[in-house]
N, CA, C and O atoms as a GROMACS GRO file, in nm:
protein
  360
    1MET      N    1   2.552  -0.178  -0.176
    1MET     CA    2   2.687  -0.206  -0.217
    1MET      C    3   2.691  -0.347  -0.274
    1MET      O    4   2.640  -0.441  -0.213
    2VAL      N    5   2.750  -0.362  -0.389
    2VAL     CA    6   2.762  -0.492  -0.454
    2VAL      C    7   2.903  -0.543  -0.431
    2VAL      O    8   3.000  -0.471  -0.452
    3LYS      N    9   2.913  -0.668  -0.389
    3LYS     CA   10   3.044  -0.726  -0.359
    3LYS      C   11   3.077  -0.838  -0.457
    3LYS      O   12   3.136  -0.939  -0.416
    4GLY      N   13   3.043  -0.824  -0.581
    4GLY     CA   14   3.078  -0.924  -0.680
    4GLY      C   15   2.988  -1.046  -0.681
    4GLY      O   16   3.026  -1.150  -0.736
    5ILE      N   17   2.871  -1.035  -0.621
    5ILE     CA   18   2.779  -1.147  -0.619
    5ILE      C   19   2.679  -1.126  -0.732
    5ILE      O   20   2.618  -1.020  -0.743
    6SER      N   21   2.662  -1.228  -0.813
    6SER     CA   22   2.568  -1.220  -0.924
    6SER      C   23   2.430  -1.263  -0.875
    6SER      O   24   2.415  -1.373  -0.821
    7ARG      N   25   2.331  -1.179  -0.895
    7ARG     CA   26   2.194  -1.210  -0.854
    7ARG      C   27   2.104  -1.202  -0.976
    7ARG      O   28   2.130  -1.123  -1.068
    8GLN      N   29   2.000  -1.282  -0.977
    8GLN     CA   30   1.902  -1.275  -1.084
    8GLN      C   31   1.785  -1.191  -1.035
    8GLN      O   32   1.744  -1.200  -0.919
    9VAL      N   33   1.732  -1.110  -1.125
    9VAL     CA   34   1.621  -1.023  -1.090
    9VAL      C   35   1.510  -1.037  -1.193
    9VAL      O   36   1.532  -1.079  -1.306
   10VAL      N   37   1.389  -1.001  -1.151
   10VAL     CA   38   1.274  -0.991  -1.240
   10VAL      C   39   1.229  -0.846  -1.234
   10VAL      O   40   1.201  -0.794  -1.126
   11VAL      N   41   1.222  -0.780  -1.350
   11VAL     CA   42   1.182  -0.641  -1.358
   11VAL      C   43   1.044  -0.636  -1.423
   11VAL      O   44   1.025  -0.686  -1.534
   12ILE      N   45   0.949  -0.576  -1.354
   12ILE     CA   46   0.810  -0.568  -1.400
   12ILE      C   47   0.773  -0.421  -1.414
   12ILE      O   48   0.802  -0.340  -1.326
   13ASP      N   49   0.709  -0.386  -1.525
   13ASP     CA   50   0.654  -0.250  -1.538
   13ASP      C   51   0.539  -0.236  -1.440
   13ASP      O   52   0.458  -0.328  -1.425
   14ALA      N   53   0.531  -0.123  -1.375
   14ALA     CA   54   0.430  -0.100  -1.272
   14ALA      C   55   0.290  -0.101  -1.333
   14ALA      O   56   0.268  -0.039  -1.437
   15PRO      N   57   0.195  -0.171  -1.268
   15PRO     CA   58   0.058  -0.170  -1.318
   15PRO      C   59  -0.008  -0.032  -1.308
   15PRO      O   60  -0.094   0.002  -1.389
   16ASP      N   61   0.034   0.048  -1.210
   16ASP     CA   62  -0.019   0.183  -1.193
   16ASP      C   63   0.099   0.280  -1.198
   16ASP      O   64   0.162   0.304  -1.095
   17PRO      N   65   0.130   0.336  -1.315
   17PRO     CA   66   0.252   0.416  -1.329
   17PRO      C   67   0.243   0.557  -1.272
   17PRO      O   68   0.323   0.644  -1.307
   18LYS      N   69   0.146   0.581  -1.184
   18LYS     CA   70   0.132   0.715  -1.126
   18LYS      C   71   0.253   0.752  -1.041
   18LYS      O   72   0.300   0.865  -1.044
   19PHE      N   73   0.304   0.655  -0.964
   19PHE     CA   74   0.417   0.683  -0.876
   19PHE      C   75   0.544   0.607  -0.913
   19PHE      O   76   0.654   0.657  -0.892
   20PHE      N   77   0.528   0.487  -0.968
   20PHE     CA   78   0.644   0.402  -0.993
   20PHE      C   79   0.648   0.360  -1.139
   20PHE      O   80   0.544   0.341  -1.203
   21GLU      N   81   0.769   0.347  -1.192
   21GLU     CA   82   0.785   0.300  -1.329
   21GLU      C   83   0.799   0.149  -1.334
   21GLU      O   84   0.739   0.083  -1.419
   22GLN      N   85   0.880   0.094  -1.243
   22GLN     CA   86   0.909  -0.048  -1.246
   22GLN      C   87   0.920  -0.103  -1.105
   22GLN      O   88   0.947  -0.030  -1.009
   23ALA      N   89   0.897  -0.233  -1.095
   23ALA     CA   90   0.921  -0.304  -0.970
   23ALA      C   91   1.030  -0.406  -0.998
   23ALA      O   92   1.027  -0.475  -1.100
   24ILE      N   93   1.126  -0.414  -0.909
   24ILE     CA   94   1.239  -0.506  -0.926
   24ILE      C   95   1.234  -0.609  -0.815
   24ILE      O   96   1.236  -0.574  -0.697
   25PHE      N   97   1.227  -0.735  -0.852
   25PHE     CA   98   1.223  -0.846  -0.757
   25PHE      C   99   1.355  -0.921  -0.768
   25PHE      O  100   1.396  -0.961  -0.877
   26ILE      N  101   1.420  -0.942  -0.654
   26ILE     CA  102   1.544  -1.020  -0.651
   26ILE      C  103   1.507  -1.165  -0.627
   26ILE      O  104   1.441  -1.199  -0.529
   27VAL      N  105   1.550  -1.251  -0.718
   27VAL     CA  106   1.515  -1.393  -0.714
   27VAL      C  107   1.607  -1.465  -0.617
   27VAL      O  108   1.729  -1.446  -0.618
   28ARG      N  109   1.547  -1.548  -0.534
   28ARG     CA  110   1.627  -1.629  -0.441
   28ARG      C  111   1.717  -1.724  -0.519
   28ARG      O  112   1.681  -1.769  -0.628
   29ASN      N  113   1.833  -1.754  -0.464
   29ASN     CA  114   1.929  -1.841  -0.532
   29ASN      C  115   1.873  -1.981  -0.554
   29ASN      O  116   1.906  -2.044  -0.655
   30ASP      N  117   1.791  -2.031  -0.464
   30ASP     CA  118   1.741  -2.168  -0.476
   30ASP      C  119   1.605  -2.176  -0.544
   30ASP      O  120   1.542  -2.282  -0.539
   31ALA      N  121   1.558  -2.070  -0.606
   31ALA     CA  122   1.425  -2.070  -0.667
   31ALA      C  123   1.416  -2.168  -0.783
   31ALA      O  124   1.315  -2.236  -0.798
   32PHE      N  125   1.520  -2.176  -0.865
   32PHE     CA  126   1.515  -2.264  -0.981
   32PHE      C  127   1.540  -2.409  -0.944
   32PHE      O  128   1.504  -2.499  -1.020
   33ARG      N  129   1.601  -2.434  -0.828
   33ARG     CA  130   1.621  -2.572  -0.784
   33ARG      C  131   1.490  -2.639  -0.745
   33ARG      O  132   1.480  -2.762  -0.748
   34GLU      N  133   1.391  -2.560  -0.709
   34GLU     CA  134   1.262  -2.613  -0.667
   34GLU      C  135   1.169  -2.640  -0.786
   34GLU      O  136   1.052  -2.673  -0.767
   35GLY      N  137   1.220  -2.627  -0.908
   35GLY     CA  138   1.140  -2.657  -1.026
   35GLY      C  139   1.055  -2.542  -1.074
   35GLY      O  140   0.961  -2.564  -1.152
   36VAL      N  141   1.083  -2.421  -1.032
   36VAL     CA  142   1.006  -2.304  -1.073
   36VAL      C  143   1.059  -2.257  -1.209
   36VAL      O  144   1.180  -2.246  -1.228
   37THR      N  145   0.969  -2.231  -1.300
   37THR     CA  146   1.009  -2.183  -1.432
   37THR      C  147   1.019  -2.031  -1.433
   37THR      O  148   0.968  -1.963  -1.344
   38ALA      N  149   1.086  -1.980  -1.534
   38ALA     CA  150   1.099  -1.835  -1.548
   38ALA      C  151   0.962  -1.771  -1.569
   38ALA      O  152   0.936  -1.661  -1.520
   39ARG      N  153   0.876  -1.838  -1.642
   39ARG     CA  154   0.741  -1.787  -1.666
   39ARG      C  155   0.662  -1.775  -1.535
   39ARG      O  156   0.591  -1.678  -1.513
   40ALA      N  157   0.676  -1.876  -1.449
   40ALA     CA  158   0.608  -1.874  -1.320
   40ALA      C  159   0.660  -1.760  -1.232
   40ALA      O  160   0.582  -1.697  -1.160
   41LEU      N  161   0.790  -1.734  -1.238
   41LEU     CA  162   0.847  -1.623  -1.161
   41LEU      C  163   0.789  -1.489  -1.208
   41LEU      O  164   0.754  -1.405  -1.125
   42VAL      N  165   0.780  -1.470  -1.337
   42VAL     CA  166   0.726  -1.345  -1.391
   42VAL      C  167   0.579  -1.329  -1.353
   42VAL      O  168   0.535  -1.220  -1.316
   43GLN      N  169   0.502  -1.438  -1.362
   43GLN     CA  170   0.360  -1.431  -1.324
   43GLN      C  171   0.344  -1.398  -1.177
   43GLN      O  172   0.258  -1.318  -1.141
   44GLU      N  173   0.426  -1.458  -1.091
   44GLU     CA  174   0.418  -1.428  -0.948
   44GLU      C  175   0.458  -1.284  -0.919
   44GLU      O  176   0.396  -1.219  -0.835
   45ALA      N  177   0.560  -1.234  -0.988
   45ALA     CA  178   0.602  -1.095  -0.969
   45ALA      C  179   0.491  -0.999  -1.012
   45ALA      O  180   0.467  -0.898  -0.946
   46ARG      N  181   0.424  -1.030  -1.123
   46ARG     CA  182   0.313  -0.946  -1.168
   46ARG      C  183   0.198  -0.949  -1.068
   46ARG      O  184   0.136  -0.846  -1.041
   47ARG      N  185   0.169  -1.067  -1.013
   47ARG     CA  186   0.061  -1.080  -0.915
   47ARG      C  187   0.091  -0.997  -0.792
   47ARG      O  188   0.004  -0.926  -0.741
   48VAL      N  189   0.214  -1.005  -0.743
   48VAL     CA  190   0.253  -0.929  -0.624
   48VAL      C  191   0.246  -0.779  -0.650
   48VAL      O  192   0.197  -0.703  -0.567
   49ALA      N  193   0.296  -0.735  -0.765
   49ALA     CA  194   0.292  -0.592  -0.799
   49ALA      C  195   0.149  -0.543  -0.810
   49ALA      O  196   0.117  -0.433  -0.764
   50ARG      N  197   0.061  -0.623  -0.871
   50ARG     CA  198  -0.079  -0.585  -0.886
   50ARG      C  199  -0.147  -0.575  -0.749
   50ARG      O  200  -0.223  -0.482  -0.724
   51ASN      N  201  -0.120  -0.671  -0.660
   51ASN     CA  202  -0.179  -0.670  -0.526
   51ASN      C  203  -0.132  -0.549  -0.446
   51ASN      O  204  -0.209  -0.492  -0.368
   52CYS      N  205  -0.008  -0.510  -0.463
   52CYS     CA  206   0.043  -0.393  -0.391
   52CYS      C  207  -0.029  -0.266  -0.435
   52CYS      O  208  -0.059  -0.180  -0.351
   53THR      N  209  -0.057  -0.253  -0.562
   53THR     CA  210  -0.126  -0.132  -0.607
   53THR      C  211  -0.271  -0.133  -0.563
   53THR      O  212  -0.328  -0.027  -0.536
   54GLU      N  213  -0.335  -0.251  -0.556
   54GLU     CA  214  -0.473  -0.258  -0.508
   54GLU      C  215  -0.481  -0.219  -0.361
   54GLU      O  216  -0.573  -0.149  -0.321
   55GLU      N  217  -0.385  -0.265  -0.281
   55GLU     CA  218  -0.383  -0.227  -0.140
   55GLU      C  219  -0.360  -0.078  -0.127
   55GLU      O  220  -0.419  -0.013  -0.040
   56ARG      N  221  -0.277  -0.023  -0.211
   56ARG     CA  222  -0.248   0.120  -0.207
   56ARG      C  223  -0.374   0.201  -0.238
   56ARG      O  224  -0.400   0.302  -0.174
   57ARG      N  225  -0.452   0.156  -0.336
   57ARG     CA  226  -0.574   0.228  -0.370
   57ARG      C  227  -0.673   0.225  -0.255
   57ARG      O  228  -0.734   0.327  -0.223
   58ALA      N  229  -0.690   0.110  -0.192
   58ALA     CA  230  -0.784   0.098  -0.080
   58ALA      C  231  -0.735   0.182   0.038
   58ALA      O  232  -0.815   0.247   0.105
   59GLU      N  233  -0.606   0.180   0.061
   59GLU     CA  234  -0.550   0.256   0.171
   59GLU      C  235  -0.566   0.406   0.146
   59GLU      O  236  -0.599   0.480   0.238
   60SER      N  237  -0.544   0.450   0.024
   60SER     CA  238  -0.554   0.593  -0.004
   60SER      C  239  -0.699   0.641   0.007
   60SER      O  240  -0.722   0.755   0.047
   61LEU      N  241  -0.796   0.556  -0.029
   61LEU     CA  242  -0.936   0.594  -0.014
   61LEU      C  243  -0.970   0.615   0.132
   61LEU      O  244  -1.037   0.712   0.168
   62TRP      N  245  -0.924   0.522   0.219
   62TRP     CA  246  -0.949   0.537   0.363
   62TRP      C  247  -0.881   0.662   0.415
   62TRP      O  248  -0.941   0.738   0.490
   63ASN      N  249  -0.755   0.684   0.376
   63ASN     CA  250  -0.682   0.802   0.423
   63ASN      C  251  -0.742   0.932   0.372
   63ASN      O  252  -0.726   1.037   0.434
   64ARG      N  253  -0.809   0.925   0.259
   64ARG     CA  254  -0.871   1.046   0.205
   64ARG      C  255  -0.989   1.090   0.291
   64ARG      O  256  -1.010   1.210   0.308
   65PHE      N  257  -1.066   0.996   0.346
   65PHE     CA  258  -1.186   1.031   0.422
   65PHE      C  259  -1.162   1.036   0.574
   65PHE      O  260  -1.246   1.089   0.647
   66LEU      N  261  -1.052   0.981   0.621
   66LEU     CA  262  -1.026   0.977   0.765
   66LEU      C  263  -1.023   1.115   0.830
   66LEU      O  264  -1.082   1.132   0.936
   67PRO      N  265  -0.957   1.215   0.772
   67PRO     CA  266  -0.959   1.348   0.836
   67PRO      C  267  -1.100   1.406   0.847
   67PRO      O  268  -1.132   1.471   0.947
   68TRP      N  269  -1.183   1.384   0.747
   68TRP     CA  270  -1.320   1.436   0.753
   68TRP      C  271  -1.402   1.365   0.860
   68TRP      O  272  -1.482   1.428   0.929
   69ILE      N  273  -1.382   1.236   0.873
   69ILE     CA  274  -1.454   1.160   0.975
   69ILE      C  275  -1.414   1.206   1.115
   69ILE      O  276  -1.500   1.231   1.199
   70THR      N  277  -1.284   1.217   1.139
   70THR     CA  278  -1.238   1.258   1.272
   70THR      C  279  -1.277   1.403   1.302
   70THR      O  280  -1.308   1.436   1.416
   71ALA      N  281  -1.275   1.489   1.201
   71ALA     CA  282  -1.319   1.627   1.223
   71ALA      C  283  -1.467   1.632   1.258
   71ALA      O  284  -1.507   1.709   1.345
   72GLY      N  285  -1.547   1.551   1.192
   72GLY     CA  286  -1.690   1.546   1.223
   72GLY      C  287  -1.717   1.495   1.364
   72GLY      O  288  -1.802   1.550   1.434
   73ILE      N  289  -1.645   1.392   1.404
   73ILE     CA  290  -1.662   1.339   1.540
   73ILE      C  291  -1.618   1.441   1.644
   73ILE      O  292  -1.686   1.463   1.744
   74GLY      N  293  -1.503   1.504   1.619
   74GLY     CA  294  -1.454   1.606   1.712
   74GLY      C  295  -1.549   1.725   1.720
   74GLY      O  296  -1.576   1.776   1.829
   75GLY      N  297  -1.600   1.768   1.604
   75GLY     CA  298  -1.697   1.878   1.604
   75GLY      C  299  -1.825   1.841   1.677
   75GLY      O  300  -1.885   1.925   1.744
   76GLY      N  301  -1.867   1.717   1.664
   76GLY     CA  302  -1.985   1.670   1.736
   76GLY      C  303  -1.966   1.674   1.886
   76GLY      O  304  -2.056   1.715   1.960
   77PHE      N  305  -1.848   1.631   1.932
   77PHE     CA  306  -1.820   1.636   2.076
   77PHE      C  307  -1.814   1.779   2.127
   77PHE      O  308  -1.867   1.808   2.235
   78VAL      N  309  -1.752   1.868   2.052
   78VAL     CA  310  -1.743   2.009   2.094
   78VAL      C  311  -1.882   2.071   2.096
   78VAL      O  312  -1.916   2.145   2.189
   79GLY      N  313  -1.964   2.042   1.995
   79GLY     CA  314  -2.100   2.094   1.992
   79GLY      C  315  -2.183   2.042   2.108
   79GLY      O  316  -2.260   2.116   2.168
   80ALA      N  317  -2.169   1.912   2.138
   80ALA     CA  318  -2.243   1.854   2.251
   80ALA      C  319  -2.198   1.916   2.383
   80ALA      O  320  -2.281   1.943   2.470
   81ALA      N  321  -2.068   1.938   2.399
   81ALA     CA  322  -2.018   1.999   2.522
   81ALA      C  323  -2.069   2.143   2.535
   81ALA      O  324  -2.108   2.186   2.644
   82TRP      N  325  -2.069   2.217   2.425
   82TRP     CA  326  -2.120   2.354   2.428
   82TRP      C  327  -2.269   2.355   2.463
   82TRP      O  328  -2.313   2.435   2.545
   83LEU      N  329  -2.346   2.267   2.402
   83LEU     CA  330  -2.489   2.262   2.428
   83LEU      C  331  -2.516   2.225   2.574
   83LEU      O  332  -2.605   2.281   2.638
   84LEU      N  333  -2.439   2.130   2.626
   84LEU     CA  334  -2.456   2.087   2.765
   84LEU      C  335  -2.424   2.201   2.863
   84LEU      O  336  -2.498   2.224   2.958
   85THR      N  337  -2.313   2.272   2.838
   85THR     CA  338  -2.279   2.382   2.928
   85THR      C  339  -2.378   2.498   2.915
   85THR      O  340  -2.406   2.566   3.014
   86THR      N  341  -2.431   2.523   2.798
   86THR     CA  342  -2.530   2.628   2.778
   86THR      C  343  -2.660   2.594   2.850
   86THR      O  344  -2.720   2.681   2.914
   87CYS      N  345  -2.702   2.471   2.840
   87CYS     CA  346  -2.826   2.430   2.906
   87CYS      C  347  -2.812   2.429   3.058
   87CYS      O  348  -2.907   2.461   3.128
   88LEU      N  349  -2.697   2.392   3.109
   88LEU     CA  350  -2.674   2.389   3.254
   88LEU      C  351  -2.659   2.530   3.311
   88LEU      O  352  -2.686   2.551   3.430
   89ALA      N  353  -2.618   2.626   3.231
   89ALA     CA  354  -2.600   2.762   3.278
   89ALA      C  355  -2.731   2.836   3.292
   89ALA      O  356  -2.735   2.941   3.356
   90MET      N  357  -2.838   2.786   3.234
   90MET     CA  358  -2.967   2.854   3.241
   90MET      C  359  -3.031   2.838   3.373
   90MET      O  360  -3.141   2.889   3.395
   0.00000   0.00000   0.00000
């Protein structure tokens, strides 16, 4: 909900447009008082957007293989338990 407050934003096209088209950064009111230029704001917004997509790629790679790893470990435990009970029953 907007209550009549004017805010400045930086809109960046997404580096990886697979899921998102744009990233919108709301600029703090005191950002320009600290001597930050508009160019520096855009560069920082691009850096943050790029880092977010890199983290997403690394995270998705881990999530892609995690089910296979846990299934292999679980299958190993079940196989070991079966082998142990079979050998003890002899």
